N, C-alpha and C positions, 0 to 999 in steps of 0.2 A: 774515770770521770767523764767518759764519753766525749761529747763535743766541747767540754770545758777545757780540754788540753789537746795538743797535737805534737807529733814528733817531727823533728827536723835534724838533718845532718849538719854538723858545725865543725869548724876547725878550732880545736882547743890548743891554745898556746900557753905554755908555762915558762916564763922567763927565769924562774928559779931552778928549773930542772936541767941539768947538764945532759947532753946527748953524747954517748960514747966517751964521756970523760973529757970532751974538748971544750966544755964551757958554753956550748951553744944552747939555745932555747929548745925545749921539747915541743913539738907540734904534731898532733894526731887528729885524725878525723873520727868523730864519734857521734852517736845520736844524742839529742837533747830534747827535753820536754818544754814546750812553750804554752803559756796561758792563751786560750783562744779569745780573740776579740772580734765580735760581729755586731752589726747594727740590729737593733730591735725597734720596730715601728709600733707605736701604740695608737690604735684607732678607737675613737670614742664616739658614741652617738645614742640616740633614743632607739626604742624597739622598732622593728620593721626591717625588711630586707634592703640591703644596699644603703643604709642610712648612716653608717659609721664613716667618719672622716679622719684622715691622719691628723694627729695632734702633736706627736713628738717622735723623734728618733734619737735613741741613745746608744752609744757604743758600749757593749757589755760583754761579759762572759756568759755564754748560754748556761741555763740552769736556773730554776726558781723564777722563771720569767713571769708567771702570773703574780707571784709575790711582788716582783719588781714593778709591774704595771700598776697594781693596786696601791702599792706603797707610794709610787710616784704621784698618782692622782690624789692621794690623801695629803701628802706633804706639800703639794702645790695648792691645796685648798679647793680642789675641784670636786671632791666628795668628802663626806663627813664620817661615813661608816660603811660597813659591808652592805647595809640595807640600801645604800644608794646605787648598788650595782646589781643588775638582774643576772647577767652572765658575763663570764670572761673566759676566752678560749684562745689557745695558741693555734695559729693558722700558718699555712704555707704562704710565702710571698708571691707576688704577681710574676716576678721575673725569675725567681729561683724556688720552684715549688717544693723542693725537698729540704729546704733549710729551716723552715718554721721560724722565721724571724719577724712575725707579726703577731701581736696580741689584739684581739677584737673584743672591746668592752662595750656591753650593752647596758646603758643606764636604766635604773628603775623608773617606772612611770612617774612623771612630775619632777624629776631631777633636772635642773637646768643643763642644757648642753653647753660645753665649754665654748667660749668665743674663739674664733680662729683668726683674729686680727694679728698683726705682727707681734704684739706684746705677748701673745699666747701661742706663737709658733716656735716650738722648742727644737733645737738641735744641740745635743750635748755630747761632748767628747768624753773619753774615759777619765780625763783629768779635771774636767770642769762641768759642774752640773747646772750652772746658771748662765753660761756664756752665750746661750742662744736667745736670751730674753732681750727684748728690744728697748726696755727702759728701766730706770731705777725703781719706779713704782711697781713694775712687774716682779721685781726681786722680792719685795717685802710682802709676806703673807702672815697674818696673825692667827694664832692657835685658838681653837675653841676651848682649850683646857687651861685652867688656872694652876700652873705648876708651883706657883709661889706658896700655895697653901699646903703643898705636899709635906707631911710631917716626917719624911724619911730621915733617918740618921745612919751614918755609915762609919764604922771604925776605919781609921787610916790603914791599919794592918791588913784588914780585909781587902781594901782597895789595892794595896800594894801587891797582893797575890794574883790579881786578875790578869795582868799581861801574860804571865806564865801559863795560866789556864787557857787563855785565848790562843796563845801560840801552840799549845799542845793539841788543840782541836783543829788547826789549820791544815787539813789534808792537801788542799790544792796548792798552798804555798810550799809545802814540803816537796811537791813534785815539780813545781815550775819556778818558785822564787819570785813570781811576778803578780801575785794577787793581794789586794787589800782585804781586810777582814773587819766586820762589825759584829760584836757579840753583846747580847742582852743578858744581864746577870741579875740575880736577886740580891738583896742587901746582905744575905748570908754568904755570898760568893759563888752561888750555884749558877752554872751556865745554862740558860734557858734555851737559847737558839743562837746559832752562828751562821753567817752568810759571808761568802767570798766573791770578789769580782775584781776585774781590772780597774773599775772605777770606784773610788771611795764612796761617792754619793749613791751609786747603785747598790753597794753592799748594805748601806743603811736603809735604802728604800726596800730592799728585799726583807730585812728584818721587820720593818714597819708593816709591809704588806702581809707578811706572815701573821703579825699581831692583829691586823684588820680582819683578815679572813678567819682567824680563830676567835674573833669577838673579845679581844683582850684590852682594847683601848678604853680609857687612857691607861698608859703603862705606869701607874703610880707605884712608888717604892721600888723602882728598878734603876739599874745603872746601864748606860750604853757605853761600851768601850770600843774605840776605833784604833786601828793599827797604825795610822799615820798622824797627821796634824788635825787640829780642830778648826775648821773653817767656819765662816758665817753660814754657809749653806747646810753644813752638817748640824750646827747648833739649831738652826731653824727647823730642820727635819725632826730633830729630837723633841723640840718644843711642840711641833704639830702633833706628835704622837703622845704627848703628855708625859714625857720622860723627865724626871727632875734632876738627874745627874748624868752629865756627859764627861767622859774621861778619854784622854788621848795619850799615846806614848810619846808624841812629839809636841810641838808648840801650837798654841792657838793664835789666831789673828786678833787684831784690835777689834774688828767688827764682831767677831765671835764672842769676845769678852764683854763688849757693850750689850749685845743682844741677850746674852745669858743673864747679865745683871738686870736688864729691863724686864725679862720674862720671869725672874725669880728662880732661875736655874742655878745649879752648882756646876762650875766648869773647872776641870782639873787637867793640867797639861804636864808634860815631861814626867809621866808616870813610869819611872824606871827604877828597878831595884827597890830600895827602901826610901826613896825620895820622890817628892811630887810638889808641884806648885798649884795652889788653889787660886783661880783668877776671879771667881764669883761664887757667892753662896757658901762661904767657909763655915758657917754655923752648922751645916749638915755633916761635916767631917769631924769625928771625935778622935782624940789621941789618948 
């Protein structure tokens, strides 16, 4: 996985393992694999040398960084399609030239440059994608896509199979145990693309960015499955990409359920085994 993971020596303690039969805990030093977490700075601006300014810093797992940057710009409503971006390239940082923790995005001619007031200065941790925004108004972004009219129908049995398919494709999680995943599926249950990251929101942005760069938006008649909970921000990102169905293996929040209902999305939580809860848009799930 390259920079996506790193090795560390740890002290492994097993309280259930007796040492030499005396009932003590077993303690051994051994190598362990950790998920990498590094900052990614996204710089955005019009064409011309030296005209890009820092817009956001997000803590992420290196890999698919261009997808992450483009997905972030799309889900934040700063671009509408790949045509709004002239070029995007991964660059070395100013203070750490060998880390390549900067993405430089050149907007297409005529695309408005993002405002850099406090409401649009983002710093996001791996656990929170919106905590850097300065106001409630800055949190809310409306999609250009009307997902309420998406005719998708999905058998519950197909939906129930998706977590196992997502888990089987999580190579990074197998090595580290510390990465979230977001997977885009067809209504037939086929995995289209999967991305992993220490941040749930980053994994979703990487999926969306891939779709933007591949000219697939809106993602009609698709399902987005996330490995954790369904938060407001993940629901909003799915809506911004035109995804009609968002499913999570854990719980949704109240704001996630409210936004899904408002947008006309289907929101599924606690997708585990053969059971699930449908919090919005139940008419799309057939039994």
